[in-house]
DRENLUMZA-753693 format. One line per field, with one value per residue: x, y, z of N, C-alpha, C in turn. Coordinates in steps of 0.1 Angstrom, whole numbers. Each point is the difference from the previous one (the first is absolute). Layout:
! residues N
n_X	(X_...)
n_Y	(Y_...)
n_Z	(Z_...)
ca_X	(X_...)
ca_Y	(Y_...)
ca_Z	(Z_...)
c_X	(X_...)
c_Y	(Y_...)
c_Z	(Z_...)
This chain:
! residues 138
n_X	(346_12_0_-9_3_13_4_-5_7_12_-6_-1_12_0_-14_6_13_-2_-8_12_10_-12_2_10_6_-6_8_10_-6_-7_17_-10_-1_-9_1_0_-7_-6_4_-12_5_-5_0_-15_5_-3_13_-2_10_14_-4_12_6_6_9_11_10_-2_7_-9_9_4_-5_-8_4_-14_-5_-10_-1_-6_-6_1_-11_7_2_-5_-12_-2_-1_-4_0_5_-8_-1_11_1_-3_9_3_-7_-4_11_5_-6_7_-1_13_-2_4_14_11_2_7_-13_-6_9_-2_-10_1_9_-9_-12_10_3_-13_-4_8_-3_-14_5_7_-9_-11_8_0_-11_4_9_-2_-16_7_3_-7_-6_4_4_-15_4)
n_Y	(1652_-6_9_13_-5_0_14_0_-12_8_12_-2_-5_14_8_-1_5_9_-4_-4_9_10_-3_2_11_0_-7_1_9_-4_-7_6_7_0_-11_12_-8_9_1_-8_-8_-1_20_-9_-2_-14_0_-2_-9_13_-4_-4_5_-3_7_1_16_5_2_14_0_13_3_3_-18_6_2_-8_2_-14_5_-12_-4_-7_-7_-11_9_-7_-1_-14_4_-5_5_-8_1_-1_7_1_-10_-5_-11_-2_10_1_5_10_-7_10_-2_5_6_5_-10_2_2_-8_-10_-2_-3_-9_-6_1_-11_-11_0_-2_-8_-9_1_-6_-11_-2_0_-1_-12_-8_9_-8_-9_0_-3_-10_2_1_-4_-8_-2_-3)
n_Z	(1316_-3_7_-1_-10_0_6_-7_-7_4_1_-14_-6_14_-10_-13_5_-2_-12_-4_10_-10_-12_0_6_-6_-9_2_3_-17_7_13_-12_3_-9_-10_0_-11_-18_-3_13_11_2_11_12_9_6_-16_2_-1_-14_5_-12_-3_-4_-17_3_-10_-2_-7_-7_2_-6_16_0_9_15_-6_16_2_16_1_2_12_-5_12_4_-2_10_2_8_8_1_0_1_-13_3_-14_11_-10_-6_-13_1_-11_-2_-12_-2_-2_-12_12_-12_10_-5_-8_5_3_-16_2_22_-3_-8_15_6_-4_-7_15_2_-11_4_16_-2_-7_18_11_-9_-4_11_6_-14_0_14_-9_-7_11_10_-14_-1_16)
ca_X	(17_5_3_-12_-3_3_-14_-12_6_2_-12_-11_2_5_-9_-4_8_-7_-14_2_2_-10_-7_8_-4_-13_1_10_-5_-12_1_-2_-19_-10_2_-14_-2_4_3_-14_-9_-1_9_3_-8_-17_2_6_14_2_12_12_4_17_8_8_1_8_9_6_6_-11_6_17_10_-1_-5_-13_3_-15_-2_-7_-3_6_-8_-10_4_4_4_-4_7_-6_2_-17_1_0_-13_-8_0_-7_-5_12_10_0_3_3_7_12_8_10_11_10_12_6_-8_11_4_-5_9_17_-1_-7_10_12_-7_-3_18_3_0_3_15_-6_-8_11_9_-8_-1_11_1_-4_12_18_-9_-5_17_6_-1_5)
ca_Y	(0_-13_-4_-4_-10_-7_-1_-4_-12_-2_0_-8_-13_2_-4_-17_-11_7_-6_-10_-3_-2_-12_-15_1_0_-14_-5_7_-5_-15_-5_1_-3_3_-8_-12_0_15_7_0_15_5_2_-13_5_15_10_1_-3_-11_5_-6_-3_9_0_6_-7_11_1_14_4_0_14_-1_-6_-14_1_-7_-7_-16_-12_-9_-13_-7_4_10_-11_-14_-1_-7_-9_4_-1_8_13_10_1_-17_-8_-8_-11_5_8_16_7_9_8_-7_6_-13_5_0_8_11_5_2_11_14_-1_3_12_14_-2_5_14_5_1_17_16_4_6_16_4_6_15_11_6_5_16_9_7_2_13_-2_3_12_13)
ca_Z	(7_4_17_0_-4_9_13_-2_-3_11_8_-2_9_12_7_-2_15_14_-2_1_12_7_-7_9_12_2_-3_16_10_5_-2_7_4_-8_-14_-11_-7_-10_-3_-7_5_11_1_15_8_4_12_-7_1_-11_-4_-7_-11_3_-13_-6_-10_-16_-7_-16_-6_-9_-16_-1_9_14_3_6_10_0_8_-7_13_-3_-3_6_11_15_4_9_15_10_16_9_13_-3_3_-14_-10_-5_10_0_8_-15_-2_-5_7_-16_-5_-5_3_14_-7_-9_10_2_-8_-10_4_-3_-14_-3_5_-12_-9_2_0_-18_-4_7_-9_-13_2_3_-14_-6_8_-3_-14_0_4_-5_-11_5_3_-12_-4_2)
c_X	(-3_3_-14_-8_4_-4_-14_-3_0_-9_-13_7_3_-16_-6_5_-13_-13_7_1_-12_-11_6_-4_-19_-2_-1_-10_-12_-1_-12_-14_-9_1_-14_2_10_6_-13_-12_-9_9_1_-13_-15_-5_4_13_4_13_15_0_14_2_8_3_6_4_0_1_-9_4_9_6_0_-3_-13_-5_-18_2_-10_-3_4_-15_5_3_0_7_-6_7_-6_1_-14_-2_-2_-17_-9_1_-14_-4_6_11_10_2_2_11_11_7_8_12_14_11_-4_-5_19_12_-8_0_10_0_-6_15_10_-8_4_14_5_-9_1_15_-1_0_17_14_-8_0_15_3_-5_4_10_-6_1_17_2_-7_-3_11)
c_Y	(-17_1_2_-17_-14_0_-2_-12_-7_1_-13_-14_-1_-5_-16_-9_5_-9_-16_-5_1_-11_-15_5_0_-17_-5_6_-8_-16_-8_5_-8_1_-3_-16_4_15_8_-5_14_-2_2_-15_3_13_15_7_-2_-14_2_-5_3_5_-4_10_-3_18_-3_10_7_13_20_-2_-5_-16_2_-18_-5_-10_-9_-5_-16_-14_-17_12_-12_-13_-6_-6_-8_9_1_14_19_7_-4_-15_-5_-9_-11_9_5_20_0_14_8_-10_9_-11_11_-3_9_14_7_8_17_14_4_9_18_11_6_12_19_5_4_14_12_2_5_17_4_4_12_8_4_8_10_12_0_4_20_8_10_14_13_5)
c_Z	(4_18_2_-1_12_14_-2_1_16_12_2_7_9_6_0_9_11_3_2_16_11_0_12_17_1_0_15_8_6_-3_4_1_-9_-15_-8_-8_-11_-1_-6_13_9_7_14_3_-1_10_-5_7_-14_0_-6_-15_-2_-15_-1_-9_-12_-3_-15_-8_-8_-12_3_7_14_-1_7_6_-1_4_-5_11_-1_-1_-2_15_14_-1_10_16_9_14_10_15_-8_0_-13_-4_0_14_-2_6_-9_0_-11_-2_-16_-5_-1_9_5_-15_-11_5_4_-6_-11_7_-3_-15_-3_10_-11_-11_2_5_-10_-4_4_-5_-14_-2_3_-13_-5_8_-7_-13_4_9_-7_-9_1_2_-11_-5_5_3)
């Protein structure tokens, strides 16, 4: 049935939008966290504290008409900043901070919101079409 395919595709798109928004929120929330020096470096520091790795989501169409969302790590995972007052600063006052661009994160959040709204509109239209079909048959 075509209506169920439309709803299924729209649901996968809405889930992809949710992952995009969640990833962006994580990146922004960890903006001042200690970052891993690289994407293939250690996951914890010398004391065992976790190191943050920022990510990006990539959406790919599936053969069934849906969307598959994948999280890819940003490379390089961190940038060095000069902040000698930071508790994690090295002897030269440098700290590794996540390689997060707030402008890009804002654009990702706007795109995620629009993606979610578009897929919700598709679900609503399919629901109305299904309801009209049932009304005709009754």
